[in-house]
Biopython code that builds the backbone (N, CA, C, O; Angstrom):
import numpy as np
from Bio.PDB.StructureBuilder import StructureBuilder

atoms = [
    (1, "MET", "N", (63.589, 114.898, 97.053)),
    (1, "MET", "CA", (63.763, 113.516, 97.861)),
    (1, "MET", "C", (65.207, 113.114, 97.690)),
    (1, "MET", "O", (65.855, 112.566, 98.581)),
    (2, "VAL", "N", (65.650, 113.402, 96.554)),
    (2, "VAL", "CA", (67.176, 112.904, 96.914)),
    (2, "VAL", "C", (68.073, 114.019, 97.557)),
    (2, "VAL", "O", (68.391, 115.042, 96.952)),
    (3, "GLY", "N", (68.552, 113.644, 99.192)),
    (3, "GLY", "CA", (69.463, 114.680, 99.870)),
    (3, "GLY", "C", (70.820, 114.396, 100.019)),
    (3, "GLY", "O", (71.406, 114.913, 100.970)),
    (4, "LEU", "N", (71.483, 113.601, 99.182)),
    (4, "LEU", "CA", (72.619, 113.519, 99.298)),
    (4, "LEU", "C", (73.407, 113.705, 97.694)),
    (4, "LEU", "O", (72.910, 113.172, 96.702)),
    (5, "PRO", "N", (74.458, 114.385, 97.633)),
    (5, "PRO", "CA", (75.097, 114.270, 96.056)),
    (5, "PRO", "C", (75.146, 112.918, 95.169)),
    (5, "PRO", "O", (75.357, 111.742, 95.464)),
    (6, "THR", "N", (74.942, 113.398, 94.299)),
    (6, "THR", "CA", (74.619, 112.109, 93.030)),
    (6, "THR", "C", (76.021, 112.081, 92.298)),
    (6, "THR", "O", (76.401, 111.009, 91.827)),
    (7, "ARG", "N", (76.642, 112.975, 92.205)),
    (7, "ARG", "CA", (78.117, 113.012, 91.251)),
    (7, "ARG", "C", (78.360, 114.386, 91.864)),
    (7, "ARG", "O", (77.747, 115.421, 92.127)),
    (8, "GLU", "N", (79.959, 113.683, 91.981)),
    (8, "GLU", "CA", (81.201, 114.487, 92.845)),
    (8, "GLU", "C", (80.468, 115.022, 94.008)),
    (8, "GLU", "O", (80.144, 114.180, 94.845)),
    (9, "ASP", "N", (80.071, 116.500, 94.280)),
    (9, "ASP", "CA", (79.454, 117.349, 94.973)),
    (9, "ASP", "C", (78.075, 118.054, 94.802)),
    (9, "ASP", "O", (77.666, 118.967, 95.519)),
    (10, "ASN", "N", (77.573, 117.627, 93.996)),
    (10, "ASN", "CA", (76.279, 117.882, 93.126)),
    (10, "ASN", "C", (75.272, 116.852, 93.560)),
    (10, "ASN", "O", (75.506, 115.780, 94.118)),
    (11, "VAL", "N", (74.131, 117.352, 93.215)),
    (11, "VAL", "CA", (72.616, 116.504, 93.665)),
    (11, "VAL", "C", (72.148, 116.876, 92.144)),
    (11, "VAL", "O", (71.388, 117.781, 91.799)),
    (12, "LEU", "N", (72.902, 115.804, 91.246)),
    (12, "LEU", "CA", (72.270, 115.804, 89.604)),
    (12, "LEU", "C", (70.833, 114.934, 89.229)),
    (12, "LEU", "O", (70.046, 115.156, 88.309)),
    (13, "ASP", "N", (70.793, 114.113, 90.035)),
    (13, "ASP", "CA", (69.876, 113.020, 89.713)),
    (13, "ASP", "C", (68.392, 112.913, 90.883)),
    (13, "ASP", "O", (68.542, 112.645, 92.075)),
    (14, "LEU", "N", (67.386, 113.111, 90.414)),
    (14, "LEU", "CA", (66.297, 113.140, 91.002)),
    (14, "LEU", "C", (65.316, 112.192, 90.929)),
    (14, "LEU", "O", (65.280, 111.371, 90.013)),
    (15, "VAL", "N", (64.429, 112.241, 91.915)),
    (15, "VAL", "CA", (63.077, 111.502, 91.903)),
    (15, "VAL", "C", (61.982, 112.276, 91.902)),
    (15, "VAL", "O", (61.657, 112.903, 92.911)),
    (16, "ILE", "N", (61.442, 112.310, 91.022)),
    (16, "ILE", "CA", (60.437, 113.435, 90.999)),
    (16, "ILE", "C", (58.964, 112.661, 91.220)),
    (16, "ILE", "O", (58.800, 111.600, 90.618)),
    (17, "THR", "N", (57.958, 113.144, 92.020)),
    (17, "THR", "CA", (56.637, 112.479, 92.085)),
    (17, "THR", "C", (55.505, 113.141, 92.387)),
    (17, "THR", "O", (55.648, 114.012, 93.246)),
    (18, "SER", "N", (54.465, 113.002, 91.962)),
    (18, "SER", "CA", (53.436, 114.166, 92.272)),
    (18, "SER", "C", (52.749, 113.858, 93.854)),
    (18, "SER", "O", (52.149, 114.631, 94.601)),
    (19, "HIS", "N", (53.124, 112.303, 94.034)),
    (19, "HIS", "CA", (52.424, 112.144, 95.149)),
    (19, "HIS", "C", (53.679, 111.853, 96.285)),
    (19, "HIS", "O", (54.060, 110.685, 96.353)),
    (20, "LEU", "N", (54.186, 112.631, 96.974)),
    (20, "LEU", "CA", (54.933, 112.566, 97.831)),
    (20, "LEU", "C", (55.060, 111.013, 98.592)),
    (20, "LEU", "O", (55.909, 110.151, 98.365)),
    (21, "LEU", "N", (53.975, 110.969, 99.521)),
    (21, "LEU", "CA", (53.903, 109.819, 100.416)),
    (21, "LEU", "C", (54.144, 108.763, 99.756)),
    (21, "LEU", "O", (54.919, 108.098, 100.445)),
    (22, "LEU", "N", (53.911, 108.222, 98.787)),
    (22, "LEU", "CA", (54.318, 107.250, 97.742)),
    (22, "LEU", "C", (55.774, 106.528, 97.348)),
    (22, "LEU", "O", (56.027, 105.441, 96.830)),
    (23, "MET", "N", (56.668, 107.686, 97.855)),
    (23, "MET", "CA", (58.042, 107.092, 97.506)),
    (23, "MET", "C", (58.366, 107.202, 98.878)),
    (23, "MET", "O", (57.648, 107.817, 99.667)),
    (24, "SER", "N", (59.502, 106.589, 99.223)),
    (24, "SER", "CA", (59.712, 105.902, 100.479)),
    (24, "SER", "C", (61.533, 105.249, 100.388)),
    (24, "SER", "O", (61.719, 104.660, 99.323)),
    (25, "GLN", "N", (62.398, 105.274, 101.024)),
    (25, "GLN", "CA", (63.191, 104.746, 101.304)),
    (25, "GLN", "C", (64.530, 105.454, 99.927)),
    (25, "GLN", "O", (65.434, 104.808, 99.397)),
    (26, "VAL", "N", (64.285, 106.454, 99.779)),
    (26, "VAL", "CA", (65.278, 107.013, 98.925)),
    (26, "VAL", "C", (67.233, 106.853, 99.504)),
    (26, "VAL", "O", (67.844, 107.308, 100.472)),
    (27, "ASN", "N", (67.518, 106.246, 98.677)),
    (27, "ASN", "CA", (69.438, 105.927, 99.287)),
    (27, "ASN", "C", (69.850, 106.313, 98.099)),
    (27, "ASN", "O", (69.158, 106.217, 97.086)),
    (28, "VAL", "N", (71.137, 106.830, 98.140)),
    (28, "VAL", "CA", (72.385, 107.334, 97.565)),
    (28, "VAL", "C", (73.240, 106.006, 97.787)),
    (28, "VAL", "O", (73.460, 105.608, 98.931)),
    (29, "ALA", "N", (73.830, 105.172, 96.400)),
    (29, "ALA", "CA", (74.509, 104.118, 96.636)),
    (29, "ALA", "C", (75.921, 104.047, 95.673)),
    (29, "ALA", "O", (75.600, 104.385, 94.534)),
    (30, "GLN", "N", (76.902, 103.826, 95.727)),
    (30, "GLN", "CA", (78.105, 103.667, 94.892)),
    (30, "GLN", "C", (77.457, 103.616, 93.567)),
    (30, "GLN", "O", (76.263, 103.339, 93.454)),
    (31, "PRO", "N", (78.405, 103.942, 92.321)),
    (31, "PRO", "CA", (78.212, 104.027, 91.321)),
    (31, "PRO", "C", (77.688, 102.365, 90.612)),
    (31, "PRO", "O", (77.864, 101.369, 91.315)),
    (32, "PHE", "N", (77.142, 102.237, 89.393)),
    (32, "PHE", "CA", (76.921, 101.371, 89.308)),
    (32, "PHE", "C", (77.821, 101.359, 87.885)),
    (32, "PHE", "O", (77.644, 102.205, 87.007)),
    (33, "ALA", "N", (78.791, 100.299, 87.788)),
    (33, "ALA", "CA", (79.663, 100.070, 86.590)),
    (33, "ALA", "C", (80.220, 100.877, 86.449)),
    (33, "ALA", "O", (80.418, 101.324, 87.578)),
    (34, "ASN", "N", (80.898, 101.745, 85.442)),
    (34, "ASN", "CA", (81.621, 102.792, 85.106)),
    (34, "ASN", "C", (80.781, 103.779, 85.016)),
    (34, "ASN", "O", (81.129, 104.447, 84.042)),
    (35, "SER", "N", (79.712, 104.306, 85.586)),
    (35, "SER", "CA", (79.042, 105.446, 85.854)),
    (35, "SER", "C", (79.564, 106.682, 86.486)),
    (35, "SER", "O", (79.949, 106.478, 87.638)),
    (36, "ASP", "N", (79.675, 107.746, 86.127)),
    (36, "ASP", "CA", (80.277, 108.798, 87.270)),
    (36, "ASP", "C", (79.284, 109.362, 88.344)),
    (36, "ASP", "O", (79.553, 110.104, 89.288)),
    (37, "HIS", "N", (77.978, 108.795, 87.949)),
    (37, "HIS", "CA", (76.828, 109.219, 89.029)),
    (37, "HIS", "C", (76.583, 108.267, 90.203)),
    (37, "HIS", "O", (76.652, 107.056, 89.990)),
    (38, "PHE", "N", (76.295, 108.741, 91.457)),
    (38, "PHE", "CA", (76.002, 107.160, 92.152)),
    (38, "PHE", "C", (74.527, 106.824, 91.699)),
    (38, "PHE", "O", (73.632, 107.525, 91.228)),
    (39, "LEU", "N", (74.608, 105.562, 92.003)),
    (39, "LEU", "CA", (72.972, 105.254, 91.747)),
    (39, "LEU", "C", (72.031, 105.837, 92.925)),
    (39, "LEU", "O", (72.373, 106.368, 93.981)),
    (40, "VAL", "N", (70.693, 105.563, 92.396)),
    (40, "VAL", "CA", (69.924, 106.372, 93.457)),
    (40, "VAL", "C", (68.682, 105.111, 93.183)),
    (40, "VAL", "O", (68.171, 104.650, 92.162)),
    (41, "ASP", "N", (68.489, 104.804, 94.875)),
    (41, "ASP", "CA", (67.643, 103.709, 94.651)),
    (41, "ASP", "C", (66.425, 104.095, 95.703)),
    (41, "ASP", "O", (66.773, 104.456, 96.827)),
    (42, "PHE", "N", (65.312, 104.047, 95.459)),
    (42, "PHE", "CA", (64.190, 103.850, 96.071)),
    (42, "PHE", "C", (63.019, 102.803, 95.760)),
    (42, "PHE", "O", (62.926, 101.956, 94.872)),
    (43, "THR", "N", (61.995, 103.228, 97.004)),
    (43, "THR", "CA", (60.441, 102.235, 97.203)),
    (43, "THR", "C", (59.582, 103.311, 96.560)),
    (43, "THR", "O", (59.672, 104.529, 96.715)),
    (44, "ALA", "N", (58.607, 102.521, 95.697)),
    (44, "ALA", "CA", (57.359, 103.218, 94.934)),
    (44, "ALA", "C", (56.411, 102.538, 95.127)),
    (44, "ALA", "O", (56.319, 101.449, 94.562)),
    (45, "GLU", "N", (55.371, 103.029, 96.046)),
    (45, "GLU", "CA", (54.002, 101.919, 96.596)),
    (45, "GLU", "C", (52.966, 102.326, 95.336)),
    (45, "GLU", "O", (52.859, 103.439, 94.820)),
    (46, "GLN", "N", (52.537, 101.608, 95.135)),
    (46, "GLN", "CA", (51.369, 101.656, 94.052)),
    (46, "GLN", "C", (49.981, 102.062, 94.750)),
    (46, "GLN", "O", (49.417, 101.576, 95.731)),
    (47, "MET", "N", (49.597, 103.219, 93.824)),
    (47, "MET", "CA", (48.462, 103.680, 94.106)),
    (47, "MET", "C", (47.238, 102.944, 93.481)),
    (47, "MET", "O", (47.173, 103.120, 92.264)),
    (48, "PHE", "N", (46.537, 102.391, 93.854)),
    (48, "PHE", "CA", (45.746, 101.671, 92.911)),
    (48, "PHE", "C", (44.232, 102.012, 93.483)),
    (48, "PHE", "O", (43.833, 102.098, 94.644)),
    (49, "GLU", "N", (43.626, 102.151, 92.375)),
    (49, "GLU", "CA", (42.191, 102.443, 92.245)),
    (49, "GLU", "C", (41.018, 101.808, 91.354)),
    (49, "GLU", "O", (41.051, 101.718, 90.126)),
    (50, "GLY", "N", (40.209, 101.480, 92.001)),
    (50, "GLY", "CA", (39.103, 100.689, 91.324)),
    (50, "GLY", "C", (39.049, 99.265, 91.592)),
    (50, "GLY", "O", (39.274, 98.828, 92.721)),
    (51, "LYS", "N", (38.804, 98.631, 90.753)),
    (51, "LYS", "CA", (38.569, 97.189, 91.013)),
    (51, "LYS", "C", (39.894, 96.358, 90.358)),
    (51, "LYS", "O", (40.252, 96.782, 89.259)),
    (52, "PRO", "N", (40.672, 95.200, 90.926)),
    (52, "PRO", "CA", (41.651, 94.523, 90.487)),
    (52, "PRO", "C", (41.646, 93.984, 89.013)),
    (52, "PRO", "O", (40.576, 93.384, 88.908)),
    (53, "TYR", "N", (42.238, 93.918, 87.977)),
    (53, "TYR", "CA", (41.981, 93.190, 86.738)),
    (53, "TYR", "C", (41.538, 91.795, 87.266)),
    (53, "TYR", "O", (41.924, 91.184, 88.263)),
    (54, "THR", "N", (40.894, 91.561, 86.604)),
    (54, "THR", "CA", (40.384, 89.616, 86.581)),
    (54, "THR", "C", (40.358, 89.059, 84.998)),
    (54, "THR", "O", (39.453, 89.160, 84.170)),
    (55, "ARG", "N", (41.210, 88.658, 84.920)),
    (55, "ARG", "CA", (41.034, 87.840, 83.558)),
    (55, "ARG", "C", (39.680, 86.806, 83.787)),
    (55, "ARG", "O", (39.137, 86.330, 84.784)),
    (56, "ARG", "N", (39.484, 86.739, 82.585)),
    (56, "ARG", "CA", (38.009, 86.151, 82.350)),
    (56, "ARG", "C", (38.033, 85.381, 80.971)),
    (56, "ARG", "O", (39.002, 85.758, 80.313)),
    (57, "LYS", "N", (37.270, 84.415, 80.315)),
    (57, "LYS", "CA", (37.219, 84.039, 79.344)),
    (57, "LYS", "C", (36.331, 84.726, 78.570)),
    (57, "LYS", "O", (35.320, 84.929, 79.243)),
    (58, "VAL", "N", (36.222, 85.225, 77.363)),
    (58, "VAL", "CA", (34.914, 85.851, 76.556)),
    (58, "VAL", "C", (34.917, 85.060, 75.523)),
    (58, "VAL", "O", (35.942, 84.873, 74.867)),
    (59, "CYS", "N", (33.558, 84.389, 75.195)),
    (59, "CYS", "CA", (33.006, 83.356, 73.929)),
    (59, "CYS", "C", (32.524, 84.343, 73.231)),
    (59, "CYS", "O", (31.547, 85.029, 73.530)),
    (60, "LEU", "N", (33.324, 84.451, 72.112)),
    (60, "LEU", "CA", (32.379, 85.255, 70.592)),
    (60, "LEU", "C", (31.985, 84.603, 70.245)),
    (60, "LEU", "O", (32.673, 83.811, 69.600)),
    (61, "TRP", "N", (30.625, 84.390, 70.366)),
    (61, "TRP", "CA", (29.487, 83.639, 70.015)),
    (61, "TRP", "C", (28.837, 83.901, 68.545)),
    (61, "TRP", "O", (28.170, 83.119, 67.867)),
    (62, "ASP", "N", (29.241, 85.271, 68.250)),
    (62, "ASP", "CA", (28.860, 85.994, 67.323)),
    (62, "ASP", "C", (29.662, 85.790, 65.487)),
    (62, "ASP", "O", (29.366, 86.112, 64.336)),
    (63, "GLY", "N", (30.983, 84.930, 66.333)),
    (63, "GLY", "CA", (31.702, 84.389, 65.144)),
    (63, "GLY", "C", (31.396, 82.717, 64.918)),
    (63, "GLY", "O", (31.772, 82.116, 63.912)),
    (64, "ALA", "N", (30.857, 82.264, 65.724)),
    (64, "ALA", "CA", (30.925, 80.746, 65.658)),
    (64, "ALA", "C", (29.975, 80.353, 64.256)),
    (64, "ALA", "O", (28.875, 80.779, 63.904)),
    (65, "ASP", "N", (30.647, 79.631, 63.802)),
    (65, "ASP", "CA", (29.545, 78.393, 62.337)),
    (65, "ASP", "C", (29.025, 77.481, 63.270)),
    (65, "ASP", "O", (29.580, 76.505, 63.774)),
    (66, "PHE", "N", (27.691, 77.996, 63.467)),
    (66, "PHE", "CA", (26.834, 76.860, 64.198)),
    (66, "PHE", "C", (26.171, 76.014, 62.838)),
    (66, "PHE", "O", (25.680, 74.909, 63.072)),
    (67, "ASP", "N", (26.158, 76.498, 61.515)),
    (67, "ASP", "CA", (26.110, 75.472, 60.399)),
    (67, "ASP", "C", (26.875, 74.270, 60.479)),
    (67, "ASP", "O", (26.358, 73.154, 60.428)),
    (68, "ALA", "N", (28.417, 74.536, 60.636)),
    (68, "ALA", "CA", (29.299, 73.295, 60.894)),
    (68, "ALA", "C", (29.529, 73.098, 61.986)),
    (68, "ALA", "O", (30.713, 72.777, 62.092)),
    (69, "MET", "N", (28.758, 73.119, 63.409)),
    (69, "MET", "CA", (28.962, 72.633, 64.214)),
    (69, "MET", "C", (27.902, 71.720, 64.357)),
    (69, "MET", "O", (28.011, 70.721, 65.069)),
    (70, "TRP", "N", (26.510, 72.101, 63.495)),
    (70, "TRP", "CA", (25.283, 70.903, 63.642)),
    (70, "TRP", "C", (25.735, 69.782, 62.725)),
    (70, "TRP", "O", (25.452, 68.595, 62.886)),
    (71, "MET", "N", (26.541, 70.339, 61.650)),
    (71, "MET", "CA", (26.678, 69.663, 60.429)),
    (71, "MET", "C", (27.675, 68.089, 61.172)),
    (71, "MET", "O", (27.513, 66.963, 60.702)),
    (72, "TYR", "N", (28.699, 68.401, 62.421)),
    (72, "TYR", "CA", (29.637, 68.055, 63.056)),
    (72, "TYR", "C", (28.781, 67.190, 63.686)),
    (72, "TYR", "O", (28.842, 65.979, 63.472)),
    (73, "LEU", "N", (27.976, 67.689, 64.453)),
    (73, "LEU", "CA", (26.855, 66.910, 66.000)),
    (73, "LEU", "C", (26.238, 65.914, 65.080)),
    (73, "LEU", "O", (26.334, 64.731, 65.406)),
    (74, "SER", "N", (25.678, 66.191, 64.083)),
    (74, "SER", "CA", (24.596, 65.417, 63.537)),
    (74, "SER", "C", (25.209, 64.054, 62.860)),
    (74, "SER", "O", (24.362, 63.304, 62.375)),
    (75, "GLN", "N", (26.486, 63.672, 62.776)),
    (75, "GLN", "CA", (27.200, 62.802, 62.191)),
    (75, "GLN", "C", (27.419, 61.557, 63.230)),
    (75, "GLN", "O", (27.554, 60.383, 62.883)),
    (76, "ILE", "N", (27.430, 62.225, 65.065)),
    (76, "ILE", "CA", (27.177, 61.508, 65.582)),
    (76, "ILE", "C", (26.468, 60.585, 66.511)),
    (76, "ILE", "O", (25.664, 60.942, 67.372)),
    (77, "ASP", "N", (26.870, 59.264, 66.234)),
    (77, "ASP", "CA", (25.748, 58.174, 66.640)),
    (77, "ASP", "C", (25.241, 58.536, 68.197)),
    (77, "ASP", "O", (25.555, 57.633, 68.972)),
    (78, "TRP", "N", (24.659, 59.446, 68.719)),
    (78, "TRP", "CA", (24.404, 59.782, 70.109)),
    (78, "TRP", "C", (23.811, 58.432, 70.941)),
    (78, "TRP", "O", (24.206, 58.190, 72.082)),
    (79, "ASN", "N", (23.041, 57.770, 70.402)),
    (79, "ASN", "CA", (22.583, 56.253, 71.168)),
    (79, "ASN", "C", (23.493, 55.506, 71.505)),
    (79, "ASN", "O", (23.355, 54.832, 72.525)),
    (80, "VAL", "N", (24.710, 55.426, 70.706)),
    (80, "VAL", "CA", (25.759, 54.571, 71.160)),
    (80, "VAL", "C", (26.678, 55.345, 72.378)),
    (80, "VAL", "O", (27.054, 54.988, 73.495)),
    (81, "LEU", "N", (26.836, 56.560, 71.593)),
    (81, "LEU", "CA", (27.742, 56.982, 72.710)),
    (81, "LEU", "C", (27.455, 57.671, 74.169)),
    (81, "LEU", "O", (28.197, 58.149, 75.028)),
    (82, "CYS", "N", (26.190, 57.522, 74.067)),
    (82, "CYS", "CA", (25.802, 57.586, 75.768)),
    (82, "CYS", "C", (25.294, 56.654, 76.265)),
    (82, "CYS", "O", (24.875, 56.721, 77.421)),
    (83, "ARG", "N", (25.196, 55.532, 75.520)),
    (83, "ARG", "CA", (24.816, 54.062, 76.188)),
    (83, "ARG", "C", (25.385, 53.750, 77.698)),
    (83, "ARG", "O", (25.134, 52.675, 78.242)),
]
sb = StructureBuilder()
sb.init_structure("model")
sb.init_model(0)
sb.init_chain("A")
sb.init_seg("    ")
for serial, (resi, resn, name, xyz) in enumerate(atoms, 1):
    if name == "N":
        sb.init_residue(resn, " ", resi, " ")
    sb.init_atom(name, np.array(xyz, "f"), 0.0, 1.0, " ", f" {name:<3s}", serial, name[0])
structure = sb.get_structure()
């Protein structure tokens, strides 16, 4: 995938993939900071299989303290509150 030298006259830095079509725009640029290797820049496409992850709220009713909720709710004067 890297067709130009990345250190002096040698190709030492590689981009390895099992899906060649997912990699594109492989470029060799100037070294980063004080590195003696050239920078290898590339675009990788994401291969997505299955349904996208959807965040959802899950109520864990098994862990609820129904007795405490009943005690709390029974202390409310619902006739006054719902007028």
